[in-house]
MIBADO-159119 format. One record per residue (C-alpha): residue in three letters; x, y, z. Coordinates in steps of 0.05 Angstrom, whole numbers, padded with zeros to 5 digits, always signed. Last residue first. Example, Ala and Ser with C-alpha at 12.3 -4.5 7.8 and 13.67 -1.06 7.14 Angstrom:
BEGIN
SER+00273-00021+00143ALA+00246-00090+00156
//
This chain:
BEGIN
VAL-00481-02831-03105ILE-00517-02760-03121CYS-00546-02790-03182ASP-00575-02851-03156ALA-00598-02821-03089VAL-00647-02783-03136PRO-00663-02835-03173THR-00692-02859-03115GLY-00686-02944-03095LYS-00716-03004-03115THR-00733-03073-03084SER-00733-03049-03017VAL-00715-03109-02958ILE-00753-03143-02904GLU-00725-03202-02876ASN-00751-03268-02870ASN-00673-03295-02882GLU-00688-03320-02950ASN-00715-03241-02965VAL-00780-03216-02962ASP-00804-03160-03008ALA-00815-03089-03000VAL-00830-03046-03058PRO-00811-02968-03066HIS-00846-02924-03103PRO-00841-02922-03172SER-00805-02847-03198ARG-00852-02804-03247TYR-00903-02752-03191ILE-00863-02757-03125TYR-00777-02752-03155ASP-00793-02728-03215LYS-00827-02664-03184LEU-00776-02667-03131LEU-00722-02668-03182HIS-00758-02603-03223GLY-00753-02570-03158LEU-00680-02579-03154PHE-00667-02552-03221LEU-00714-02494-03205LEU-00676-02479-03142PHE-00599-02479-03176CYS-00629-02440-03227VAL-00659-02391-03183SER-00599-02386-03149SER-00549-02383-03205THR-00602-02330-03232ALA-00590-02293-03160VAL-00518-02306-03152SER-00501-02270-03231PHE-00550-02215-03213LEU-00523-02188-03149PHE-00456-02190-03176LEU-00474-02145-03241GLY-00517-02101-03192ARG-00450-02104-03141PHE-00404-02078-03197SER-00376-02003-03183LEU-00390-02019-03116LEU-00347-02072-03104ASP-00290-02007-03119LEU-00248-01997-03181ASN-00175-01971-03161ASP-00160-01909-03200VAL-00154-01871-03130ASP-00113-01925-03098ASP-00040-01903-03102THR-00068-01823-03083TRP-00050-01767-03133THR-00040-01700-03123GLU+00006-01708-03070SER+00009-01653-03025HIS+00045-01589-03044GLU+00004-01527-03004GLY+00011-01458-03023LEU+00022-01457-03095SER-00050-01448-03108ASP-00087-01454-03173ILE-00037-01514-03189ASP-00070-01544-03257GLU-00070-01616-03267THR-00070-01646-03341THR+00002-01674-03331THR+00042-01664-03386GLN+00106-01701-03416SER+00135-01686-03476GLN+00129-01720-03551SER+00177-01723-03601CYS+00232-01753-03554GLU+00283-01795-03583LEU+00293-01756-03637PRO+00298-01681-03591THR+00260-01630-03599LEU+00283-01560-03586TRP+00324-01533-03639LYS+00300-01580-03702LYS+00227-01575-03680GLU+00224-01508-03661LEU+00253-01489-03728ARG+00200-01528-03763LYS+00151-01500-03718LEU+00179-01435-03734GLU+00176-01443-03808GLY+00100-01464-03811GLN+00081-01414-03868GLN+00036-01377-03818SER+00081-01375-03763LEU+00140-01351-03813GLU+00097-01298-03841LEU+00087-01267-03762ILE+00156-01276-03749ALA+00156-01225-03821GLU+00109-01184-03802SER+00144-01172-03730VAL+00207-01160-03761ASN+00175-01099-03811ALA+00145-01068-03748ALA+00222-01079-03701LEU+00248-01042-03774SER+00200-00988-03765SER+00220-00980-03702TYR+00295-00972-03712GLU+00307-00912-03680LYS+00269-00940-03617GLN+00323-00988-03611PHE+00304-01054-03615ILE+00295-01111-03580PHE+00266-01187-03600GLY+00216-01225-03566PHE+00202-01282-03528GLY+00135-01281-03491GLY+00081-01237-03455PHE+00087-01269-03389SER+00040-01320-03356TYR+00013-01344-03285LYS-00038-01398-03283THR+00006-01456-03271PRO+00023-01518-03313ILE+00051-01575-03279LEU+00106-01610-03324THR+00138-01682-03324PHE+00205-01707-03307ASN+00243-01767-03320ARG+00236-01812-03382CYS+00231-01744-03420TYR+00308-01719-03400ARG+00312-01674-03464ASN+00234-01662-03477VAL+00228-01649-03410PHE+00276-01597-03409ALA+00259-01570-03476LYS+00185-01560-03451ALA+00208-01530-03386TYR+00250-01466-03422PRO+00193-01451-03478ASN+00144-01455-03414GLU+00180-01409-03376LEU+00224-01448-03315PHE+00205-01454-03236ALA+00232-01517-03210ALA+00221-01572-03164SER+00258-01614-03114ILE+00317-01581-03110SER+00385-01608-03078GLY+00363-01673-03090ASN+00428-01704-03118LYS+00396-01722-03180PHE+00358-01651-03186CYS+00410-01611-03168ALA+00445-01644-03228LEU+00395-01645-03274TYR+00391-01571-03270GLU+00467-01554-03265ASP+00461-01587-03330GLU+00410-01536-03358ASP+00448-01469-03336LYS+00463-01424-03275ILE+00414-01441-03231PRO+00393-01397-03166ILE+00364-01440-03107ILE+00302-01403-03071ASN+00285-01413-03007THR+00239-01349-02989PHE+00180-01364-03031ASN+00128-01306-03042LEU+00092-01320-03097GLU+00107-01240-03126HIS+00170-01227-03096LYS+00209-01281-03086ILE+00179-01318-03150TYR+00195-01261-03197ARG+00254-01238-03162LYS+00281-01296-03189MET+00247-01311-03250PHE+00279-01240-03285ALA+00339-01279-03316TYR+00410-01295-03287ASP+00394-01344-03240ASP+00349-01387-03264CYS+00299-01425-03215GLY+00306-01485-03167VAL+00255-01496-03110ASN+00277-01520-03042GLU+00240-01502-02988ARG+00173-01492-03031SER+00173-01568-03023TRP+00153-01624-03079ILE+00117-01689-03073LYS+00134-01731-03136PRO+00098-01722-03204ARG+00055-01777-03241LEU+00065-01771-03309ARG+00108-01836-03317SER+00048-01879-03275LEU-00006-01856-03325THR+00022-01902-03376LEU+00020-01967-03328MET-00042-01945-03291SER-00090-01923-03350THR-00074-01993-03376LEU-00089-02030-03308ASN-00154-01998-03316ALA-00168-02019-03388THR-00154-02085-03376TYR-00187-02090-03313THR-00251-02060-03345GLN-00249-02115-03403THR-00225-02168-03359LEU-00298-02156-03316VAL-00350-02142-03364LEU-00326-02198-03404ALA-00328-02245-03339LEU-00393-02217-03324PHE-00431-02235-03390LEU-00399-02304-03392TRP-00422-02318-03313VAL-00496-02301-03344VAL-00490-02345-03396VAL-00457-02403-03359VAL-00513-02400-03311ILE-00562-02399-03362ARG-00532-02455-03390ALA-00531-02489-03330TYR-00606-02485-03327ASN-00616-02521-03400SER-00575-02575-03365GLN-00521-02609-03423ILE-00470-02569-03418ARG-00405-02596-03458GLU-00334-02582-03439ARG-00286-02545-03490HIS-00291-02480-03462ALA-00265-02417-03505LEU-00211-02378-03467PHE-00197-02320-03422LEU-00247-02311-03365SER-00280-02387-03386SER-00219-02419-03368PHE-00237-02408-03286THR-00309-02434-03291PHE-00289-02499-03338TRP-00228-02507-03299LEU-00260-02507-03227ALA-00315-02556-03260ASN-00267-02602-03280GLY-00230-02599-03211LEU-00288-02607-03177GLN-00305-02669-03216ASN-00237-02705-03220SER-00233-02700-03132LEU-00303-02732-03133PRO-00274-02785-03175GLY-00308-02793-03241CYS-00374-02759-03265PHE-00363-02680-03297GLU-00351-02688-03367GLU-00394-02750-03367ASN-00456-02706-03363LYS-00515-02748-03320SER-00551-02687-03314LEU-00539-02694-03238ARG-00471-02676-03245GLU-00490-02622-03300LEU-00533-02580-03242PHE-00491-02598-03191TRP-00413-02577-03218VAL-00457-02507-03250ILE-00477-02495-03191PHE-00409-02509-03153MET-00373-02468-03198THR-00412-02409-03200TYR-00403-02399-03131VAL-00334-02406-03129LEU-00323-02354-03181VAL-00382-02311-03144ALA-00328-02320-03089ALA-00263-02305-03127THR-00297-02236-03152ALA-00330-02216-03091LEU-00255-02227-03056TRP-00213-02193-03112MET-00268-02126-03106GLY-00260-02133-03028THR-00193-02117-03042THR-00192-02063-03094PHE-00187-02080-03165PRO-00144-02045-03222LYS-00083-02046-03159LEU-00069-02120-03168PHE-00028-02120-03229ILE+00006-02068-03202GLY+00048-02116-03153ALA+00112-02111-03176LYS+00116-02040-03180PRO+00105-01988-03231GLY+00159-01933-03244PRO+00186-01887-03194ARG+00153-01819-03187VAL+00163-01773-03244PRO+00209-01709-03229VAL+00180-01636-03228VAL+00179-01584-03278LEU+00132-01530-03250THR+00112-01479-03311LEU+00104-01405-03310GLY+00087-01369-03377SER+00104-01350-03447GLU+00087-01362-03522THR+00153-01363-03574PHE+00159-01314-03626PRO+00132-01251-03585VAL+00113-01193-03635THR+00185-01146-03637PHE+00194-01097-03582ALA+00213-01023-03587VAL+00262-00985-03539ASP+00248-00924-03490LEU+00233-00960-03434TYR+00162-00977-03418TRP+00158-01050-03449ARG+00209-01067-03391ASP+00165-01057-03333ALA+00111-01099-03364LEU+00151-01155-03381ILE+00169-01184-03456THR+00223-01246-03446ILE+00281-01245-03474ASP+00314-01317-03503GLY+00361-01271-03554VAL+00374-01216-03598ALA+00385-01147-03573ALA+00390-01089-03623SER+00425-01026-03626TYR+00473-01041-03569THR+00506-00983-03534LYS+00436-00945-03542ASN+00420-00927-03468ASN+00357-00970-03481VAL+00393-01022-03520ASN+00443-01030-03456GLN+00377-01022-03408VAL+00353-01092-03445LEU+00419-01126-03431GLU+00419-01106-03363ASP+00353-01128-03354TYR+00381-01200-03392THR+00436-01202-03336GLY+00509-01183-03359ASP+00555-01230-03392PHE+00539-01193-03466GLU+00568-01228-03536LYS+00569-01188-03594TYR+00534-01196-03658LYS+00544-01160-03724PHE+00508-01120-03776PRO+00539-01118-03841GLY+00529-01168-03857SER+00521-01245-03866ILE+00443-01245-03847ASN+00441-01205-03923CYS+00368-01175-03908GLY+00308-01196-03965LEU+00252-01186-03913GLN+00239-01253-03901LYS+00320-01264-03898LEU+00322-01221-03836ALA+00260-01261-03801ALA+00297-01332-03824GLU+00356-01300-03783PHE+00322-01284-03723VAL+00288-01344-03718ALA+00351-01380-03725ILE+00387-01333-03669CYS+00320-01349-03625TYR+00338-01429-03638GLY+00410-01429-03623SER+00470-01414-03658TYR+00526-01354-03650ASN+00599-01372-03664LYS+00647-01331-03624GLU+00698-01379-03632THR+00692-01400-03561THR+00617-01417-03581ILE+00554-01382-03565ASN+00490-01422-03566VAL+00424-01389-03555PHE+00354-01420-03545SER+00387-01495-03547LYS+00435-01474-03493PHE+00391-01464-03453ALA+00414-01422-03376ALA+00434-01370-03436LYS+00498-01331-03399GLY+00520-01296-03458PRO+00459-01253-03477VAL+00463-01227-03551GLY+00476-01156-03564ILE+00467-01140-03645VAL+00520-01080-03661PHE+00495-01045-03720LYS+00559-00998-03725ASP+00583-01047-03783ASN+00510-01010-03825ILE+00436-01023-03822SER+00421-00956-03839TYR+00345-00978-03839GLN+00333-00963-03915LYS+00387-01023-03936CYS+00349-01071-03893ASP+00318-01081-03966GLY+00385-01103-03997GLU+00363-01142-04054VAL+00290-01125-04062VAL+00306-01049-04048SER+00358-01060-04098VAL+00321-01091-04152GLN+00269-01036-04151SER+00320-00985-04155LEU+00349-01023-04214ILE+00289-01023-04248VAL+00266-00955-04240LEU+00339-00931-04263LEU+00325-00974-04325PHE+00261-00936-04338SER+00287-00866-04332ILE+00348-00881-04379LEU+00299-00910-04434LEU+00253-00844-04426ILE+00314-00803-04430PRO+00344-00844-04480MET+00273-00830-04525PHE+00259-00761-04519LEU+00309-00734-04576LEU+00264-00793-04621ILE+00203-00764-04604PRO+00218-00696-04618LYS+00239-00709-04684THR+00181-00750-04703THR+00128-00695-04693SER+00161-00646-04746GLY+00168-00708-04796VAL+00096-00720-04790PHE+00073-00651-04812PRO+00124-00641-04860MET+00094-00705-04899LYS+00022-00689-04889LEU+00014-00633-04929GLN+00048-00661-04990SER+00003-00716-04983GLU-00062-00674-04990MET-00031-00643-05049
//
């Protein structure tokens, strides 16, 4: 009876469930499809269609940032970053939007986004205060930006650079201590009956000079017998070690840093980008009057070679790319002036897209993708590291040479104590040795005995040991 009561109840509840199953299945599929469409075509929610036109600067000075071929192929670091950001959002980078070359200035390009001629602008566009207040939406910068001075490096090291580590007084003092030490070692060893220092006087002095000078570079083979001479040699070897190590380090520094030393530059012939804001900024903010506008990277190099310009004001990304390409000929001098960096521009109605592109740029930076793109587009294989000076130009009013030829030279004052210690040690040993000889002469040597020869002349039968040693 109980089972008969349950059967009608079960049947009554199964039929509504079976009726709603297709509806639930269709709803579930719609949810899945909607999520898939958002993932695969996230840009569709921003109304990006074939009318979404992106302006690209056609007069970019550096083709590694923006390059437009005659076949209207768009490439470069800025284009690569923009497409990588869209790919990060799940957008189809092959459409439906399209690039369009713009042949005006960068300020005019920003104005064309402001007046809705272009939906967006992509390129090496600097974020500035006066552009920020327009009716446009900027992304976060994908490069740093600041004012940098590009200056040719000074010529390579001269033939006499091996004399530069020490001053003239230092070289003379070293030679004087060398000769003095040579004389002391020769005197002490000669009177100690050392065979290495015997023979003709020229051979004795030659061996003494060779012994003293060769100790600067290699171990000597001559044996030292006198304890006083050993003390002199130990002090001299310590002095020689300090001199050789200091000389080597200073010469290495000169050879390394000589390529980083900029030439003297003048404010009368300074170049900058013709189509960017830099010309206006240098003229009004830095009070430069004679500014030479330059159109592209090749013209910068030509003007440097023919002397038309002595320096060029560039933004940091341009300056690093230029020096990376010509790393052996130019160096960078940073300044205290900075800007907002390179960013992309959208119309205000696409501000949500600008925000998402900004988020994608940050994700690319955290993933190291921006560094990879920078290395690919801006750093040639032969110049993996750029040359940058450590000096910062705080004032642009004076442009004299910041280095002198003898600024790194080591003078006698740096080694005065060590030289005095060596000379004093040699002198003390010399005096102690003379005192020792005098003591032997007085207390241990027999007195001369007078004798009469066959001619009835008085002669001495014995001489002094000191005289015997010196002869």
